[in-house]
VORO-604106 format. One record per residue (C-alpha): residue number from 1; x, y, z. Coordinates in steps of 0.1 Angstrom, whole numbers. Layout:
<pts>
{num NUM, x X, y Y, z Z}
...
</pts>
This chain:
<pts>
{num 1, x -2, y 3, z -3}
{num 2, x 11, y 35, z -10}
{num 3, x 3, y 71, z -8}
{num 4, x -3, y 85, z -41}
{num 5, x -22, y 111, z -57}
{num 6, x -49, y 107, z -79}
{num 7, x -24, y 116, z -103}
{num 8, x -1, y 91, z -95}
{num 9, x -20, y 66, z -94}
{num 10, x -29, y 73, z -133}
{num 11, x 8, y 73, z -139}
{num 12, x 14, y 38, z -122}
{num 13, x -14, y 23, z -140}
{num 14, x 3, y 35, z -176}
{num 15, x 32, y 26, z -163}
{num 16, x 23, y -16, z -153}
{num 17, x 1, y -15, z -183}
{num 18, x 31, y -9, z -207}
{num 19, x 51, y -30, z -192}
{num 20, x 25, y -55, z -198}
{num 21, x 14, y -50, z -228}
{num 22, x 37, y -45, z -265}
{num 23, x 4, y -33, z -278}
{num 24, x -7, y -3, z -260}
{num 25, x 3, y 33, z -272}
{num 26, x 4, y 63, z -254}
{num 27, x -13, y 95, z -277}
{num 28, x -14, y 132, z -272}
{num 29, x 0, y 164, z -270}
{num 30, x 32, y 171, z -253}
{num 31, x 29, y 138, z -232}
{num 32, x 65, y 130, z -242}
{num 33, x 90, y 151, z -219}
{num 34, x 64, y 177, z -208}
{num 35, x 46, y 142, z -192}
{num 36, x 11, y 156, z -211}
{num 37, x -14, y 182, z -200}
{num 38, x -10, y 177, z -162}
{num 39, x 24, y 155, z -160}
{num 40, x 5, y 122, z -155}
{num 41, x 28, y 103, z -178}
{num 42, x 58, y 118, z -164}
{num 43, x 88, y 98, z -168}
{num 44, x 73, y 73, z -188}
{num 45, x 92, y 90, z -219}
{num 46, x 119, y 82, z -204}
{num 47, x 112, y 47, z -197}
{num 48, x 98, y 33, z -224}
{num 49, x 105, y 58, z -255}
{num 50, x 89, y 78, z -285}
{num 51, x 75, y 56, z -301}
{num 52, x 54, y 45, z -273}
{num 53, x 48, y 76, z -262}
{num 54, x 36, y 93, z -297}
{num 55, x 38, y 137, z -292}
{num 56, x 10, y 146, z -315}
{num 57, x -4, y 177, z -332}
{num 58, x -30, y 203, z -321}
{num 59, x -54, y 189, z -343}
{num 60, x -83, y 166, z -319}
{num 61, x -103, y 152, z -353}
{num 62, x -71, y 137, z -372}
{num 63, x -54, y 124, z -335}
{num 64, x -88, y 111, z -329}
{num 65, x -88, y 94, z -357}
{num 66, x -53, y 76, z -362}
{num 67, x -64, y 65, z -325}
{num 68, x -95, y 50, z -333}
{num 69, x -79, y 36, z -367}
{num 70, x -48, y 22, z -344}
{num 71, x -71, y 6, z -319}
{num 72, x -90, y -10, z -354}
{num 73, x -60, y -26, z -362}
{num 74, x -52, y -44, z -333}
{num 75, x -33, y -18, z -308}
{num 76, x -48, y -9, z -274}
{num 77, x -45, y 34, z -279}
{num 78, x -47, y 56, z -250}
{num 79, x -53, y 88, z -261}
{num 80, x -51, y 120, z -239}
{num 81, x -75, y 151, z -252}
{num 82, x -56, y 176, z -232}
{num 83, x -91, y 196, z -222}
{num 84, x -128, y 177, z -226}
{num 85, x -139, y 212, z -235}
{num 86, x -119, y 202, z -274}
{num 87, x -131, y 164, z -271}
{num 88, x -158, y 181, z -298}
{num 89, x -132, y 185, z -324}
{num 90, x -132, y 148, z -320}
{num 91, x -166, y 135, z -313}
{num 92, x -171, y 126, z -353}
{num 93, x -140, y 101, z -353}
{num 94, x -154, y 90, z -318}
{num 95, x -189, y 89, z -317}
{num 96, x -195, y 76, z -355}
{num 97, x -163, y 55, z -361}
{num 98, x -152, y 46, z -329}
{num 99, x -187, y 38, z -309}
{num 100, x -200, y 19, z -338}
{num 101, x -176, y -1, z -354}
{num 102, x -186, y -32, z -336}
{num 103, x -222, y -31, z -348}
{num 104, x -212, y -24, z -380}
{num 105, x -188, y -54, z -383}
{num 106, x -210, y -78, z -362}
{num 107, x -184, y -77, z -334}
{num 108, x -157, y -90, z -359}
{num 109, x -141, y -51, z -350}
{num 110, x -134, y -42, z -322}
{num 111, x -122, y -8, z -311}
{num 112, x -98, y -10, z -274}
{num 113, x -94, y 25, z -274}
{num 114, x -91, y 47, z -242}
{num 115, x -98, y 81, z -244}
{num 116, x -81, y 103, z -211}
{num 117, x -106, y 132, z -207}
{num 118, x -92, y 164, z -179}
{num 119, x -128, y 177, z -171}
{num 120, x -146, y 196, z -145}
{num 121, x -148, y 238, z -134}
{num 122, x -108, y 243, z -127}
{num 123, x -91, y 276, z -110}
{num 124, x -94, y 303, z -131}
{num 125, x -102, y 286, z -162}
{num 126, x -136, y 297, z -179}
{num 127, x -158, y 294, z -210}
{num 128, x -146, y 271, z -234}
{num 129, x -119, y 251, z -210}
{num 130, x -137, y 249, z -178}
{num 131, x -169, y 226, z -191}
{num 132, x -184, y 194, z -176}
{num 133, x -194, y 174, z -209}
{num 134, x -203, y 140, z -194}
{num 135, x -240, y 147, z -203}
{num 136, x -231, y 151, z -237}
{num 137, x -209, y 118, z -236}
{num 138, x -234, y 93, z -224}
{num 139, x -257, y 101, z -252}
{num 140, x -245, y 79, z -277}
{num 141, x -242, y 41, z -276}
{num 142, x -210, y 17, z -282}
{num 143, x -190, y 44, z -252}
{num 144, x -187, y 34, z -219}
{num 145, x -184, y 69, z -190}
{num 146, x -162, y 65, z -163}
{num 147, x -155, y 91, z -139}
{num 148, x -134, y 81, z -106}
{num 149, x -129, y 100, z -77}
{num 150, x -99, y 83, z -57}
{num 151, x -67, y 76, z -66}
{num 152, x -74, y 38, z -62}
{num 153, x -106, y 41, z -79}
{num 154, x -82, y 59, z -107}
{num 155, x -58, y 35, z -112}
{num 156, x -80, y 4, z -107}
{num 157, x -104, y 15, z -133}
{num 158, x -81, y 27, z -160}
{num 159, x -61, y -6, z -165}
{num 160, x -97, y -19, z -165}
{num 161, x -105, y 11, z -195}
{num 162, x -71, y -1, z -211}
{num 163, x -81, y -37, z -213}
{num 164, x -115, y -34, z -225}
{num 165, x -128, y -40, z -257}
{num 166, x -148, y -16, z -262}
{num 167, x -141, y 27, z -269}
{num 168, x -137, y 37, z -232}
{num 169, x -142, y 76, z -223}
{num 170, x -123, y 78, z -190}
{num 171, x -133, y 119, z -173}
{num 172, x -103, y 129, z -149}
{num 173, x -120, y 156, z -130}
{num 174, x -88, y 178, z -129}
{num 175, x -97, y 190, z -94}
{num 176, x -87, y 155, z -82}
{num 177, x -50, y 157, z -97}
{num 178, x -31, y 163, z -70}
{num 179, x -55, y 145, z -40}
{num 180, x -42, y 119, z -19}
{num 181, x -53, y 88, z -8}
{num 182, x -40, y 51, z -1}
{num 183, x -36, y 27, z -34}
{num 184, x -30, y -10, z -31}
{num 185, x -13, y -33, z -55}
{num 186, x -45, y -56, z -48}
{num 187, x -79, y -44, z -74}
{num 188, x -108, y -29, z -55}
{num 189, x -127, y -16, z -85}
{num 190, x -139, y -26, z -116}
{num 191, x -158, y -11, z -142}
{num 192, x -198, y -14, z -143}
{num 193, x -200, y -13, z -107}
{num 194, x -214, y 12, z -87}
{num 195, x -199, y 10, z -51}
{num 196, x -216, y 24, z -13}
{num 197, x -193, y 47, z -5}
{num 198, x -204, y 54, z 34}
{num 199, x -234, y 34, z 43}
{num 200, x -263, y 50, z 64}
{num 201, x -302, y 48, z 73}
{num 202, x -314, y 88, z 67}
{num 203, x -314, y 93, z 31}
{num 204, x -298, y 77, z 0}
{num 205, x -270, y 104, z -21}
{num 206, x -259, y 97, z -56}
{num 207, x -223, y 113, z -59}
{num 208, x -190, y 114, z -82}
{num 209, x -164, y 130, z -97}
{num 210, x -149, y 160, z -69}
{num 211, x -188, y 163, z -60}
{num 212, x -185, y 136, z -40}
{num 213, x -159, y 146, z -17}
{num 214, x -180, y 175, z -11}
{num 215, x -210, y 153, z -1}
{num 216, x -184, y 134, z 17}
{num 217, x -172, y 165, z 41}
{num 218, x -212, y 175, z 41}
{num 219, x -223, y 142, z 58}
{num 220, x -195, y 143, z 85}
{num 221, x -216, y 177, z 96}
{num 222, x -248, y 160, z 90}
{num 223, x -236, y 133, z 110}
{num 224, x -232, y 153, z 142}
{num 225, x -267, y 163, z 133}
{num 226, x -280, y 126, z 143}
{num 227, x -286, y 128, z 105}
{num 228, x -265, y 94, z 85}
{num 229, x -271, y 100, z 47}
{num 230, x -260, y 68, z 23}
{num 231, x -234, y 78, z -2}
{num 232, x -236, y 60, z -36}
{num 233, x -205, y 65, z -63}
{num 234, x -219, y 52, z -101}
{num 235, x -182, y 52, z -110}
{num 236, x -196, y 43, z -148}
{num 237, x -218, y 65, z -161}
{num 238, x -224, y 46, z -191}
{num 239, x -240, y 19, z -187}
{num 240, x -249, y 30, z -153}
{num 241, x -252, y 2, z -122}
{num 242, x -287, y 12, z -108}
{num 243, x -285, y -18, z -85}
{num 244, x -272, y -7, z -55}
{num 245, x -286, y 34, z -62}
{num 246, x -325, y 11, z -61}
{num 247, x -318, y -13, z -30}
{num 248, x -301, y 18, z -12}
{num 249, x -331, y 40, z -16}
{num 250, x -356, y 9, z -7}
{num 251, x -337, y 15, z 25}
{num 252, x -337, y 49, z 31}
{num 253, x -369, y 61, z 12}
{num 254, x -351, y 97, z -2}
{num 255, x -329, y 105, z -28}
{num 256, x -308, y 134, z -38}
{num 257, x -283, y 133, z -66}
{num 258, x -254, y 158, z -65}
{num 259, x -230, y 165, z -94}
{num 260, x -211, y 192, z -110}
{num 261, x -226, y 191, z -147}
{num 262, x -257, y 211, z -155}
{num 263, x -286, y 203, z -137}
{num 264, x -309, y 208, z -168}
{num 265, x -303, y 178, z -191}
{num 266, x -274, y 164, z -170}
{num 267, x -269, y 127, z -156}
{num 268, x -290, y 137, z -126}
{num 269, x -319, y 137, z -146}
{num 270, x -310, y 102, z -162}
{num 271, x -306, y 87, z -130}
{num 272, x -342, y 102, z -114}
{num 273, x -360, y 85, z -147}
{num 274, x -342, y 53, z -139}
{num 275, x -356, y 52, z -102}
{num 276, x -392, y 65, z -112}
{num 277, x -392, y 37, z -134}
{num 278, x -380, y 17, z -108}
{num 279, x -397, y -6, z -79}
{num 280, x -378, y 20, z -57}
{num 281, x -403, y 47, z -65}
{num 282, x -429, y 32, z -45}
{num 283, x -407, y 38, z -15}
{num 284, x -397, y 75, z -18}
{num 285, x -414, y 93, z 12}
{num 286, x -403, y 128, z -6}
{num 287, x -392, y 144, z -40}
{num 288, x -358, y 134, z -59}
{num 289, x -338, y 165, z -53}
{num 290, x -310, y 175, z -77}
{num 291, x -281, y 195, z -72}
{num 292, x -257, y 205, z -96}
{num 293, x -248, y 231, z -119}
{num 294, x -265, y 260, z -131}
{num 295, x -274, y 265, z -169}
{num 296, x -248, y 290, z -176}
{num 297, x -213, y 291, z -195}
{num 298, x -188, y 294, z -166}
{num 299, x -175, y 333, z -159}
{num 300, x -140, y 341, z -156}
{num 301, x -146, y 360, z -123}
{num 302, x -145, y 341, z -91}
{num 303, x -176, y 353, z -76}
{num 304, x -194, y 346, z -103}
{num 305, x -184, y 317, z -109}
{num 306, x -192, y 304, z -70}
{num 307, x -229, y 317, z -80}
{num 308, x -235, y 292, z -107}
{num 309, x -213, y 264, z -98}
{num 310, x -223, y 232, z -71}
{num 311, x -218, y 245, z -32}
{num 312, x -224, y 232, z 0}
{num 313, x -253, y 253, z 6}
{num 314, x -270, y 235, z -16}
{num 315, x -264, y 200, z -7}
{num 316, x -272, y 208, z 28}
{num 317, x -306, y 227, z 23}
{num 318, x -316, y 195, z 1}
{num 319, x -308, y 168, z 26}
{num 320, x -326, y 193, z 53}
{num 321, x -356, y 198, z 25}
{num 322, x -358, y 164, z 18}
{num 323, x -358, y 153, z 51}
{num 324, x -389, y 175, z 57}
</pts>
């Protein structure tokens, strides 16, 4: 067991997989001597050489097409997109080629591509470099969408993504890169499985990414007041494992969904709809509450930004409301 940052855990996963499989290749801007946009590939160029870490131009569409083609020919490329905002430039190749090839070929051709995407509302960035596009990406059948929160989850799920036969979009919340946690050599988390982060009895809170850490901090305040939330982390946003969420709602009779993306049209809406269509709906004592970001571009001004992003006050108010 070692204490690693989220970023170091990702680096360790890439290092181990490169050592284990000669078909893996890393692709992206500045991933060589610079170590990637956020330093995740730091030190890997010296260990594996330029044949395994391919620096690319800034043309997102061309690079995505290259990665998709490489996956079709038997390689396992891991593509780093410098920011989630720019993945839109490569969507044609991602959603019309990578996501559909297995269907079009009746399973004869797979696309084992991992697309690593730094995402989230980050420090002093704004407008076109701090968006959360997770709800956009879950709309495309054939893509798996993953959003780990802890370093252990980051390592385990990145290894799963690299070894999956399907294209996986691996969302890395930029606010988590420097967070620390214990990482064991033994695997603890798996792609496609939701987990119970904390057991409780009074209400169910579903959350992921950096929003989950806010929820955990607030839960400590609530427990001092005698309120014990059960916290569920989906980990994989598509396909979504609803079973632990359904079981928890049947136990607690209340549900709050907390995420950083826009509330309108966000993943919280899909989770709420799944619950309404399930047996768990009959157990709800109060309406489902979604707590998320405002449906607006993210301002650069810090005070304006604070007024439209997810905040602790809104989460607490939601808890007290759903418990009334």
